[in-house]
C-alpha positions as CSV (number, residue, x, y, z in Angstrom):
1,M,-42.3,-34.9,4.0
2,P,-41.5,-31.4,2.6
3,E,-38.2,-31.2,0.8
4,T,-35.5,-28.8,2.2
5,D,-33.0,-26.8,0.2
6,E,-30.8,-27.9,3.0
7,P,-27.3,-29.3,0.7
8,A,-26.0,-32.6,1.4
9,V,-22.7,-32.2,3.5
10,S,-20.1,-34.2,2.1
11,V,-16.0,-34.3,3.5
12,T,-13.0,-35.8,1.9
13,L,-10.7,-38.3,3.1
14,A,-8.2,-35.6,4.6
15,E,-11.5,-33.9,6.3
16,I,-12.3,-37.7,7.7
17,A,-9.1,-38.0,9.1
18,R,-9.5,-34.6,10.8
19,I,-12.8,-35.5,12.4
20,A,-11.4,-38.9,13.5
21,G,-7.9,-37.4,14.8
22,V,-6.0,-39.7,12.8
23,G,-3.7,-39.6,9.7
24,R,-5.1,-39.8,6.2
25,A,-3.6,-42.9,5.5
26,A,-5.5,-44.6,8.2
27,V,-8.7,-43.4,6.6
28,S,-7.5,-44.9,3.2
29,N,-7.0,-48.2,5.2
30,W,-10.3,-48.3,6.7
31,R,-12.0,-47.8,3.3
32,R,-9.9,-50.5,1.6
33,R,-10.5,-53.2,4.5
34,H,-13.9,-52.4,5.8
35,G,-16.8,-53.3,3.2
36,T,-19.3,-51.1,5.5
37,F,-17.2,-48.1,4.9
38,P,-19.7,-45.5,3.3
39,A,-19.4,-45.3,-0.5
40,P,-18.3,-41.8,-2.1
41,V,-21.2,-39.7,-3.1
42,G,-19.4,-37.4,-5.4
43,G,-15.7,-36.0,-6.3
44,T,-13.3,-38.1,-8.4
45,D,-11.5,-41.2,-8.4
46,S,-8.3,-39.4,-6.8
47,S,-10.3,-37.2,-4.6
48,P,-13.7,-38.7,-3.5
49,Q,-16.3,-37.0,-1.5
50,F,-18.4,-39.0,1.3
51,S,-21.6,-38.1,3.1
52,L,-20.7,-36.4,6.5
53,P,-23.7,-38.1,8.3
54,E,-22.9,-41.5,6.9
55,V,-19.1,-41.0,7.8
56,E,-19.9,-39.9,11.5
57,N,-22.4,-42.9,11.8
58,W,-19.6,-45.4,10.7
59,L,-17.0,-44.0,13.0
60,R,-19.3,-44.1,15.9
61,E,-20.4,-47.7,15.2
62,N,-16.8,-48.9,14.6
63,N,-15.2,-46.8,17.8
64,R,-13.1,-44.9,15.2
65,F,-13.3,-41.9,17.4
66,K,-9.9,-42.1,18.8
67,S,-9.0,-38.5,19.4
68,P,-12.1,-36.9,17.7
69,A,-11.8,-33.1,16.5
70,G,-13.8,-30.7,18.7
71,P,-17.3,-29.4,17.5
72,L,-15.5,-26.3,15.6
73,D,-13.4,-28.5,13.4
74,R,-16.5,-30.6,12.8
75,L,-18.4,-27.5,11.9
76,W,-16.4,-26.3,9.0
77,P,-17.0,-29.2,6.5
78,R,-20.7,-27.9,6.6
79,F,-19.4,-24.5,5.4
80,D,-17.3,-26.2,2.6
81,A,-20.5,-27.8,1.3
82,L,-21.8,-24.4,0.6
83,G,-19.7,-24.0,-2.1
84,D,-19.9,-20.3,-2.1
85,R,-17.4,-17.7,-0.8
86,D,-20.3,-15.0,0.0
87,A,-22.6,-17.6,1.3
88,M,-20.0,-19.0,3.8
89,G,-19.3,-15.3,4.7
90,R,-22.7,-14.4,5.1
91,V,-23.3,-17.2,7.8
92,I,-20.3,-16.0,9.7
93,A,-21.3,-12.4,9.5
94,A,-24.9,-13.2,10.7
95,L,-23.4,-15.2,13.7
96,G,-21.4,-12.2,14.8
97,L,-23.9,-9.4,14.5
98,G,-26.2,-11.3,16.6
99,H,-30.1,-10.7,16.8
100,G,-30.8,-7.2,15.6
101,E,-28.6,-5.3,18.0
102,P,-30.0,-1.7,18.4
103,N,-26.4,-0.2,18.1
104,I,-25.5,-1.8,14.9
105,V,-26.3,-0.5,11.2
106,A,-24.9,-3.0,8.7
107,P,-26.0,-4.8,5.6
108,E,-28.2,-7.6,6.8
109,P,-27.0,-10.8,5.3
110,A,-30.1,-12.4,3.5
111,L,-29.8,-16.1,4.1
112,T,-31.2,-18.8,2.0
113,P,-32.9,-21.7,4.0
114,A,-29.6,-23.8,3.9
115,E,-27.7,-20.8,5.1
116,R,-30.0,-20.2,7.9
117,A,-29.9,-23.9,8.9
118,L,-26.2,-23.7,9.1
119,L,-26.3,-20.4,11.1
120,D,-28.8,-22.3,13.9
121,E,-26.1,-25.0,14.1
122,C,-23.4,-22.5,14.8
123,R,-25.5,-20.8,17.2
124,T,-25.9,-24.3,18.9
125,V,-22.1,-24.6,19.0
126,A,-21.6,-21.0,20.2
127,R,-23.8,-21.8,23.1
128,Q,-21.4,-24.4,24.3
129,E,-17.9,-22.9,23.0
130,G,-18.7,-19.1,23.0
131,T,-19.8,-16.8,20.1
132,A,-16.7,-14.8,20.3
133,D,-14.6,-18.1,19.8
134,V,-16.7,-19.8,17.3
135,F,-16.8,-16.7,15.2
136,R,-13.1,-16.0,15.3
137,F,-12.4,-19.8,14.2
138,L,-14.7,-19.5,11.5
139,L,-13.7,-16.3,10.3
140,D,-9.8,-17.3,10.1
141,R,-10.7,-20.6,8.4
142,W,-12.7,-18.8,5.9
143,L,-10.0,-16.2,5.3
144,T,-7.4,-18.9,4.5
145,A,-9.8,-20.6,2.4
146,H,-10.1,-17.5,0.0
147,V,-6.6,-15.6,0.7
148,R,-6.1,-15.1,-2.9
149,Q,-9.5,-13.3,-3.3
150,I,-9.5,-11.2,-0.1
151,T,-6.8,-8.7,0.6
152,T,-6.6,-7.8,4.4
153,T,-4.5,-5.2,6.2
154,P,-2.0,-7.0,8.5
155,E,-2.7,-6.2,12.2
156,P,0.6,-4.9,13.1
157,L,0.1,-2.2,10.1
158,A,-3.2,-1.4,11.5
159,E,-1.9,-0.7,14.7
160,L,0.8,1.6,13.4
161,M,-2.0,3.5,11.4
162,S,-3.9,4.1,14.3
163,E,-0.9,5.0,16.4
164,L,0.3,7.4,13.6
165,A,-3.8,9.2,13.8
166,E,-3.1,9.3,17.7
167,A,-0.1,11.3,17.2
168,T,-1.5,14.0,15.5
169,A,-5.5,14.0,15.9
170,A,-7.0,16.3,18.7
171,R,-9.4,14.2,20.0
172,V,-11.1,10.8,18.5
173,R,-14.9,10.6,18.8
174,T,-15.6,9.1,15.4
175,V,-13.4,6.9,13.1
176,L,-14.1,6.0,9.3
177,D,-12.7,3.5,7.1
178,P,-14.1,4.1,3.5
179,A,-12.6,1.0,2.2
180,C,-12.9,-1.1,5.2
181,G,-12.8,-4.6,4.1
182,T,-12.9,-7.2,6.9
183,G,-12.5,-4.3,9.1
184,T,-8.8,-4.7,10.7
185,P,-8.1,-0.9,10.6
186,L,-11.3,-0.2,12.4
187,L,-10.7,-3.1,14.9
188,A,-7.3,-1.3,15.6
189,A,-9.0,2.0,16.2
190,A,-11.6,0.4,18.5
191,R,-8.9,-1.1,20.6
192,R,-6.8,2.3,20.7
193,W,-9.8,4.6,21.5
194,K,-12.0,2.9,24.0
195,K,-14.0,6.2,24.3
196,A,-14.6,6.7,20.5
197,R,-18.5,6.3,20.4
198,R,-18.8,5.8,16.6
199,L,-17.1,3.7,14.2
200,V,-18.0,3.7,10.6
201,G,-17.2,1.6,7.5
202,Q,-17.9,1.2,3.9
203,D,-17.0,-1.3,1.2
204,I,-18.5,-2.0,-1.9
205,D,-18.6,-5.7,-1.0
206,A,-21.5,-6.4,1.1
207,V,-20.2,-9.4,2.9
208,L,-16.9,-7.8,3.7
209,A,-18.8,-4.8,5.2
210,S,-21.0,-7.2,7.3
211,L,-18.2,-9.1,8.6
212,A,-16.4,-5.6,9.6
213,A,-19.4,-4.9,11.6
214,A,-19.6,-8.3,13.2
215,R,-15.8,-8.2,14.2
216,L,-16.3,-4.7,16.0
217,H,-19.5,-6.1,17.5
218,I,-17.4,-9.0,18.9
219,E,-14.8,-6.7,20.1
220,D,-17.1,-4.3,21.7
221,A,-20.8,-4.8,21.9
222,S,-21.4,-1.2,23.3
223,R,-19.9,0.8,20.5
224,Q,-22.0,2.4,17.9
225,I,-21.3,0.5,14.7
226,E,-22.2,1.6,11.1
227,T,-21.2,-0.2,8.0
228,K,-22.4,0.1,4.4
229,A,-22.2,-1.6,1.5
230,A,-21.3,1.2,-1.3
231,D,-18.7,2.6,-3.6
232,S,-17.3,5.4,-1.6
233,L,-15.9,7.2,-4.6
234,R,-18.9,7.1,-6.7
235,G,-21.3,7.4,-3.6
236,G,-19.6,10.5,-1.9
237,T,-21.5,9.7,1.0
238,H,-18.8,10.8,3.5
239,A,-17.8,14.4,2.0
240,G,-18.3,16.8,4.9
241,A,-18.7,13.8,7.3
242,D,-16.2,15.4,10.0
243,M,-14.6,12.5,11.0
244,D,-11.8,12.7,13.6
245,V,-9.8,9.9,12.2
246,V,-9.8,8.0,8.7
247,L,-8.1,5.1,8.3
248,C,-8.1,3.6,4.8
249,T,-6.2,0.8,2.8
250,P,-8.0,1.7,-0.8
251,P,-7.9,-0.5,-3.8
252,T,-4.9,0.2,-6.0
253,N,-4.5,0.4,-9.9
254,E,-8.2,0.8,-10.6
255,R,-9.1,2.3,-13.9
256,D,-12.8,2.1,-13.7
257,W,-13.4,4.2,-10.5
258,G,-15.8,6.7,-11.5
259,H,-13.3,9.3,-13.4
260,D,-16.0,10.2,-16.2
261,E,-19.1,10.7,-14.1
262,L,-17.3,12.2,-11.2
263,A,-15.3,14.8,-13.2
264,T,-17.4,17.7,-11.3
265,D,-17.3,16.2,-7.9
266,T,-16.8,18.8,-5.2
267,R,-14.1,16.6,-3.6
268,W,-11.3,17.3,-6.0
269,V,-10.3,20.5,-4.6
270,F,-6.7,19.7,-5.3
271,G,-7.4,18.5,-9.1
272,L,-9.3,16.2,-11.0
273,P,-7.5,12.7,-10.8
274,P,-6.4,11.3,-13.7
275,R,-8.1,8.0,-14.8
276,S,-5.0,6.1,-13.8
277,E,-4.6,8.0,-10.5
278,S,-7.3,6.3,-8.5
279,E,-5.4,6.1,-5.4
280,L,-5.1,10.2,-5.5
281,A,-9.0,10.1,-5.7
282,W,-9.1,8.0,-2.5
283,V,-6.5,10.6,-0.6
284,Q,-9.2,13.3,-1.8
285,E,-12.0,11.4,-0.6
286,V,-10.5,10.9,2.9
287,I,-9.4,14.7,3.1
288,A,-12.9,15.7,2.3
289,S,-14.2,13.2,5.1
290,L,-12.2,14.8,7.9
291,A,-13.2,17.3,10.6
292,P,-10.9,20.3,10.6
293,D,-8.6,19.1,13.1
294,G,-9.0,15.4,11.9
295,T,-6.3,13.0,10.7
296,G,-6.3,10.6,7.7
297,V,-3.6,7.9,7.2
298,L,-3.7,5.9,3.9
299,L,-1.7,2.8,2.7
300,L,-0.6,3.4,-0.8
301,P,1.8,2.1,-3.6
302,P,5.2,3.8,-3.8
303,T,4.4,4.9,-7.2
304,V,1.7,7.2,-6.2
305,A,4.6,9.7,-4.8
306,T,6.6,9.6,-8.1
307,R,3.9,9.1,-11.1
308,R,4.2,11.9,-13.7
309,A,0.3,11.9,-14.1
310,G,-0.2,12.6,-10.3
311,R,2.2,15.5,-10.2
312,R,-0.3,18.4,-10.1
313,I,-2.3,17.1,-7.4
314,R,0.6,16.4,-5.4
315,S,2.0,19.8,-5.8
316,N,-1.6,21.2,-4.6
317,L,-1.6,18.8,-1.6
318,L,1.9,20.4,-0.7
319,R,1.2,23.8,-1.2
320,T,-1.9,23.8,1.0
321,G,-0.4,21.7,3.7
322,A,-2.9,19.0,3.4
323,L,-0.3,16.3,2.8
324,R,1.5,16.2,6.4
325,A,3.9,12.9,6.1
326,V,5.0,10.4,3.7
327,I,6.2,7.3,5.6
328,A,8.2,4.5,3.6
329,L,7.6,1.0,5.0
330,P,9.8,-2.1,5.0
331,T,9.3,-4.5,1.9
332,G,6.7,-7.1,2.9
333,A,4.8,-5.1,5.3
334,A,1.4,-5.8,3.3
335,A,0.3,-6.9,-0.1
336,P,1.8,-6.8,-2.5
337,Y,4.8,-8.1,-0.4
338,G,7.5,-7.4,-3.0
339,V,7.5,-3.7,-2.6
340,G,7.9,-1.1,0.2
341,L,4.6,0.6,0.6
342,H,4.1,4.2,2.0
343,L,1.5,5.5,4.5
344,W,0.3,9.2,3.6
345,V,-0.9,11.1,6.5
346,V,-3.1,13.9,5.4
347,R,-5.4,16.6,7.0
348,R,-7.8,19.2,6.0
349,P,-5.6,22.0,4.8
350,P,-4.6,24.4,7.5
351,E,-5.2,28.2,7.5
352,R,-1.7,29.1,7.6
353,T,1.0,26.9,5.9
354,D,4.1,29.3,6.0
355,E,5.7,27.2,9.0
356,D,4.6,23.8,7.8
357,G,6.7,21.4,6.0
358,L,6.4,17.8,4.6
359,L,7.7,15.2,6.9
360,L,9.5,12.4,5.2
361,V,10.4,9.3,7.2
362,D,12.3,6.1,5.7
363,T,11.7,3.0,7.8
364,G,12.8,0.5,4.8
365,D,15.9,-0.5,7.0
366,C,13.9,-1.5,10.3
367,R,14.3,-5.5,9.8
368,A,15.3,-8.0,12.2
369,T,16.1,-11.7,12.3
370,S,14.1,-14.0,14.0
371,S,15.3,-16.6,16.1
372,D,14.9,-19.3,13.2
373,G,17.3,-16.9,11.1
374,R,14.5,-15.3,9.1
375,A,14.4,-11.8,8.1
376,V,11.3,-10.2,9.5
377,I,9.8,-6.5,10.0
378,A,10.9,-5.1,13.2
379,W,7.6,-3.4,13.8
380,D,8.5,-1.7,17.2
381,A,11.5,0.0,15.5
382,V,9.1,1.0,12.9
383,R,6.5,2.6,15.1
384,D,9.1,4.2,17.5
385,R,10.7,6.1,14.2
386,A,7.5,7.0,12.7
387,V,5.7,8.1,15.6
388,A,8.3,9.9,17.3
389,A,9.2,12.0,13.9
390,L,5.4,12.6,13.6
391,R,5.3,14.0,17.1
392,G,8.1,16.4,16.3
393,D,11.2,14.5,17.8
394,R,14.2,14.4,15.8
395,M,15.0,10.8,14.6
396,E,17.2,9.2,12.0
397,A,16.2,8.7,8.7
398,A,13.4,11.2,9.1
399,Q,13.5,14.9,7.8
400,V,10.8,17.9,7.4
401,L,11.3,19.6,4.0
402,P,9.6,22.8,3.2
403,P,7.2,22.4,-0.1
404,I,9.5,24.6,-2.0
405,E,12.2,22.0,-2.0
406,L,9.9,19.3,-3.6
407,L,7.9,21.1,-6.0
408,G,10.2,21.3,-8.9
409,G,10.5,18.5,-11.3
410,E,8.7,15.4,-10.9
411,V,7.3,16.4,-7.4
412,D,9.0,13.1,-6.3
413,L,8.0,12.6,-2.5
414,S,9.7,9.2,-2.0
415,P,11.3,9.5,1.3
416,A,14.4,7.3,0.0
417,R,15.0,10.1,-2.5
418,H,15.3,12.8,0.0
419,V,16.1,11.3,3.6
420,P,19.5,10.8,4.7
421,A,20.2,6.9,5.6
422,A,19.4,6.0,9.1
423,R,23.0,5.9,9.8
424,P,26.4,5.7,7.8
425,A,26.4,2.5,5.8
426,A,29.6,1.3,7.9
427,S,31.3,2.5,10.8
428,G,34.4,1.6,12.8
429,A,32.5,-0.6,15.3
430,E,30.8,-2.4,12.5
431,L,34.1,-3.1,10.9
432,Q,35.4,-4.3,14.2
433,D,32.3,-6.6,14.6
434,A,32.9,-7.9,10.9
435,W,36.5,-8.9,11.9
436,T,35.4,-10.5,14.9
437,G,32.7,-12.7,12.8
438,F,35.1,-13.6,10.2
439,H,38.0,-14.8,12.6
440,T,35.3,-16.6,14.7
441,R,34.1,-18.5,11.6
442,L,37.7,-19.0,10.6
443,D,38.6,-20.5,13.9
444,R,35.6,-22.7,13.9
445,V,36.5,-24.2,10.6
446,A,40.3,-24.7,11.6
447,D,39.0,-26.7,14.8
448,L,36.7,-28.8,12.6
449,S,39.4,-29.3,9.8
450,R,41.9,-30.5,12.4
451,A,39.4,-33.2,13.6
452,L,38.4,-34.5,10.1
453,S,42.2,-34.4,8.7
454,A,42.8,-37.0,11.6
455,L,40.9,-39.6,9.4
456,S,43.0,-41.9,7.3
457,P,42.1,-43.9,4.1
458,S,41.3,-47.6,4.4
459,S,41.8,-50.2,2.0
460,G,39.3,-52.8,3.4
461,A,36.6,-54.4,1.2
462,P,33.7,-52.7,0.1
463,L,30.9,-53.2,2.6
464,P,27.6,-54.5,1.5
465,S,25.0,-52.2,0.9
466,V,21.2,-52.1,1.1
467,S,18.6,-49.8,-0.9
468,V,16.2,-47.3,0.5
469,A,13.6,-49.4,-1.2
470,Q,14.8,-52.5,0.8
471,L,14.9,-50.5,4.0
472,E,11.4,-49.3,3.3
473,Q,10.1,-52.8,2.8
474,A,11.9,-53.9,6.0
475,G,9.9,-51.2,8.1
476,A,13.1,-49.3,8.9
477,V,12.1,-46.2,7.2
478,T,8.9,-44.6,5.6
479,V,9.2,-42.6,2.4
480,Q,7.1,-39.5,2.3
481,P,7.2,-37.4,-1.2
482,G,6.5,-33.7,-0.8
483,R,3.6,-31.8,-2.9
484,P,2.9,-28.4,-3.7
485,P,0.3,-26.9,-0.9
486,A,-2.8,-25.4,-2.6
487,D,-3.0,-21.7,-3.1
488,D,-5.5,-21.4,-0.7
489,L,-3.6,-23.0,2.1
490,L,-0.6,-20.6,1.7
491,G,0.4,-17.6,3.7
492,R,2.7,-15.0,2.7
493,G,4.6,-12.1,4.1
494,D,5.6,-12.3,7.9
495,R,5.5,-15.7,9.4
496,P,3.4,-16.0,12.5
497,D,5.4,-17.7,15.3
498,D,3.1,-20.7,15.2
499,A,2.9,-21.3,11.4
500,V,5.0,-24.1,9.6
501,P,7.2,-22.9,6.8
502,V,7.0,-24.5,3.2
503,L,10.4,-25.5,1.6
504,T,10.4,-25.5,-2.0
505,M,12.9,-26.2,-4.8
506,H,12.8,-22.7,-5.6
507,D,13.9,-21.7,-2.2
508,L,16.7,-24.3,-2.3
509,M,17.9,-23.1,-5.8
510,A,17.6,-19.5,-4.7
511,G,19.6,-19.9,-1.6
512,D,16.7,-18.2,0.4
513,R,14.8,-19.5,3.5
514,P,11.1,-20.7,3.0
515,Q,9.1,-17.6,2.1
516,Q,5.8,-19.4,2.3
517,W,3.9,-20.9,5.3
518,V,0.9,-22.6,6.3
519,A,-1.1,-22.3,9.4
520,P,-0.8,-25.3,11.9
521,H,-4.7,-26.0,12.2
522,V,-4.6,-26.7,8.4
523,L,-2.1,-29.5,8.3
524,P,-4.3,-32.5,9.7
525,N,-6.6,-32.2,6.8
526,S,-4.4,-30.9,4.1
527,G,-2.3,-33.9,2.8
528,L,0.6,-32.3,2.9
529,T,4.1,-33.8,3.7
530,V,5.8,-32.7,7.1
531,A,9.3,-33.3,7.9
532,E,9.5,-33.4,11.8
533,P,12.7,-32.8,13.7
534,G,14.9,-36.0,13.3
535,D,13.7,-37.0,9.9
536,I,16.0,-37.0,6.9
537,V,15.0,-34.6,4.2
538,V,16.1,-35.5,0.4
539,V,16.1,-33.1,-2.7
540,G,15.1,-35.7,-5.3
541,A,16.4,-33.6,-8.3
542,Q,19.9,-33.8,-9.7
543,R,20.6,-30.1,-10.3
544,A,20.1,-29.6,-6.4
545,F,20.5,-33.2,-4.9
546,D,21.0,-33.2,-1.1
547,A,20.1,-34.7,2.1
548,W,20.2,-33.7,5.6
549,V,18.6,-34.3,9.0
550,Q,15.9,-31.9,9.7
551,E,16.7,-30.2,13.0
552,A,15.1,-26.6,13.2
553,G,11.5,-27.5,13.8
554,R,8.9,-29.0,11.4
555,V,8.7,-27.8,7.8
556,V,6.5,-28.6,5.0
557,L,8.0,-30.2,1.9
558,G,7.1,-29.2,-1.7
559,A,7.6,-31.0,-5.0
560,Q,10.7,-32.8,-5.5
561,L,11.5,-32.9,-1.6
562,L,11.0,-36.2,0.3
563,S,10.9,-37.0,4.1
564,L,12.3,-40.4,5.2
565,R,11.2,-41.1,8.8
566,H,13.4,-43.7,10.4
567,D,13.2,-46.3,13.1
568,P,15.6,-45.0,15.7
569,G,16.3,-48.9,17.1
570,R,17.5,-49.6,13.5
571,I,18.9,-46.5,11.6
572,D,21.1,-43.5,12.9
573,P,19.7,-40.5,11.2
574,W,23.3,-38.7,10.5
575,Y,24.6,-41.9,9.3
576,L,22.0,-42.3,6.6
577,A,22.0,-38.8,5.5
578,G,25.4,-38.8,5.3
579,C,25.5,-41.8,3.0
580,L,22.3,-40.8,1.1
581,R,24.2,-37.4,0.0
582,T,27.3,-38.9,-1.6
583,P,27.5,-37.9,-5.5
584,A,28.0,-41.6,-6.3
585,N,24.4,-42.0,-4.8
586,A,23.2,-39.2,-7.1
587,R,24.7,-40.8,-10.1
588,R,23.3,-44.2,-9.3
589,A,19.8,-43.4,-8.8
590,G,19.3,-40.5,-11.1
591,G,19.1,-40.2,-15.1
592,H,21.9,-38.8,-17.3
593,A,20.1,-36.8,-19.7
594,S,20.1,-33.4,-18.2
595,T,20.8,-31.6,-15.0
596,S,17.1,-31.4,-14.3
597,S,16.8,-35.4,-14.2
598,R,15.0,-36.5,-11.0
599,V,16.8,-38.8,-8.6
600,D,14.8,-42.2,-7.6
601,V,15.4,-41.7,-3.8
602,R,14.5,-45.7,-3.4
603,R,17.4,-46.6,-5.6
604,L,20.0,-44.9,-3.3
605,E,22.3,-47.1,-1.2
606,V,23.6,-47.3,1.9
607,P,26.4,-49.7,3.6
608,S,24.7,-52.2,5.9
609,L,26.2,-51.9,9.4
610,P,25.3,-52.5,12.7
611,L,23.7,-49.7,14.9
612,D,26.6,-49.0,17.0
613,E,29.0,-48.6,14.1
614,Q,26.1,-46.6,12.3
615,R,26.1,-44.3,15.3
616,R,30.0,-43.7,15.5
617,R,30.1,-42.9,11.7
618,G,27.1,-40.8,12.2
619,E,29.0,-38.5,14.5
620,L,31.6,-37.9,11.9
621,F,29.1,-37.3,9.2
622,R,27.5,-34.8,12.1
623,E,31.0,-33.0,12.1
624,L,31.4,-33.1,8.5
625,A,27.9,-31.4,8.0
626,A,29.0,-28.7,10.8
627,F,32.2,-28.2,8.6
628,T,30.6,-27.6,5.5
629,G,28.2,-25.3,6.9
630,S,31.1,-23.2,8.9
631,L,32.5,-22.9,5.4
632,R,29.3,-21.3,4.2
633,E,29.3,-19.1,7.1
634,L,32.9,-18.2,6.7
635,S,31.9,-17.2,3.1
636,N,29.1,-15.0,4.2
637,E,31.1,-13.4,6.9
638,G,33.9,-12.6,4.2
639,T,31.3,-11.2,2.0
640,V,30.1,-8.7,4.8
641,L,33.7,-7.9,5.8
642,G,34.6,-7.0,2.3
643,G,31.5,-4.9,1.8
644,T,32.3,-3.2,4.9
645,L,35.8,-2.3,4.0
646,G,34.8,-1.2,0.7
647,E,32.1,1.2,1.9
648,L,34.5,2.7,4.5
649,L,37.4,3.2,1.9
650,A,34.9,4.7,-0.7
651,T,33.6,7.2,1.9
652,G,37.1,8.1,3.2
653,H,36.8,6.6,6.4
654,L,39.7,4.3,6.1
655,R,43.2,5.3,5.1
656,P,46.2,3.2,4.2
657,R,49.0,3.1,6.7
658,K,52.1,5.0,6.0
659,A,55.0,3.2,4.6
């Protein structure tokens, strides 16, 4: 029999659990209790790997497919077996590109025999599930697995870039992205301009260029799609391309972008970019690619608007009218999420610039609070302000300045430097709202304090106690320690509605809401600890020791956090959480060497009471939790009120009463 290069597909315990539709603990029990369970074929003692065919046979023979995962979930372990980012990406791209479509020009993935065999399996599944669904599923899993290696443009931002281009472009027949990555901006353009006949992308990474073409083909198979694997700066292939729209999220902070070999390039009509200003090289590449009435939109770091090394080029962009607008985005719009990025809107220099000026728009304040209290970007507000200002409407936090006012000094083009705030920092209406919020919280605290102050001390004998370890042995509670998620599972930035937040000790110590999240589809095979509504969450560190009943949806628990899942027929959750969080418990169960000592949760003790009495006391603990929470909210409202009063006093909008 001829040998094959197809790799043996192996799976972890977590992946077996996903395939079988059970928890990971169930798979560990099967392995321990059944001598026929397949032996490991690789991995380590703590993370063994098993042959997928052997596992599937065992599951069938032992009738363990209780709620088996679908064909898509069972397909992914075969991609993991390839063990290489590019190999996985090539197979996914080949699936999306189809069989030599005549309207697609793209890097053709060169597949090994193993990759081609996997592609055949994907096409078999696609005939049942639909090619588009299989492709999108695999692409999403691939991007999640390699989130630290691949930077993508968030879809709301790509849509904004296309809408800004639409506000100024005369007509759109051709669209280019010279650093297309996986093609999100081109995809937004395809959805906005249904009649655009030609979509062109280029990226130095051939796998990404192929995936971009595949995504566009899946979106609309009738388009003329061209992607190429090449360096747009060194190749210079788009100069004079007469593109109607160019959307670009270029790489940043690059030193080796071709400064020396490109010193005499004809694209540098605004000046040779310094070695440290690769972003300004991309700006000129985009402008050189545009038709006379075309529009380019680039996503750039805010330092491009201020760095001294780029002052000369910024000056020339202003003088010629090639730079039409700079729009400051809210912090967290895209990676890197810790800074507020800028969008630059550029064009070919117009013949007359006498009446032209630079539009500066600041959308940094366009934020909102989600239903679960998270601060998120208000993308609708960002679009409304930026697009309307670009179309010529008068908008708050937007201003057109003549170049002469910007050309002095460092030629700082940061909108926040020149544009008035969207509205006064405080107003009479805001002051009234602040007082209303403060009095509302104050009344709430007073109401709760009256109810709790009615409780009187008792001199009865101490109640007998039981430890968490004893409750666990009796099956009344299940203790699940948290663990840090792997980096390739974490999402950052704006959290999708269905994503599950990750709570860490850093969040608790900083007083912040969870900053990271994981997609729900990765939870079944991740081995992570998820606290469900009704579970008790315990902080296992003395410096932040606490316990509470999880109420607002699911949350993934990081290191030093634990979930206690209780039997509702034996334990009242509010009673258990209230007893666990007492300072005496923390002293009893923790070390005393330092404030960083850990708390042994199983040593925590709870008075042993009948369930009815637990519930009565649990209601009091619930009121106590509401009281302490209202005190924190009152403190926050007081801080807001104090800031508003100070702002109005400082700006002369408050005056003291006459004596």
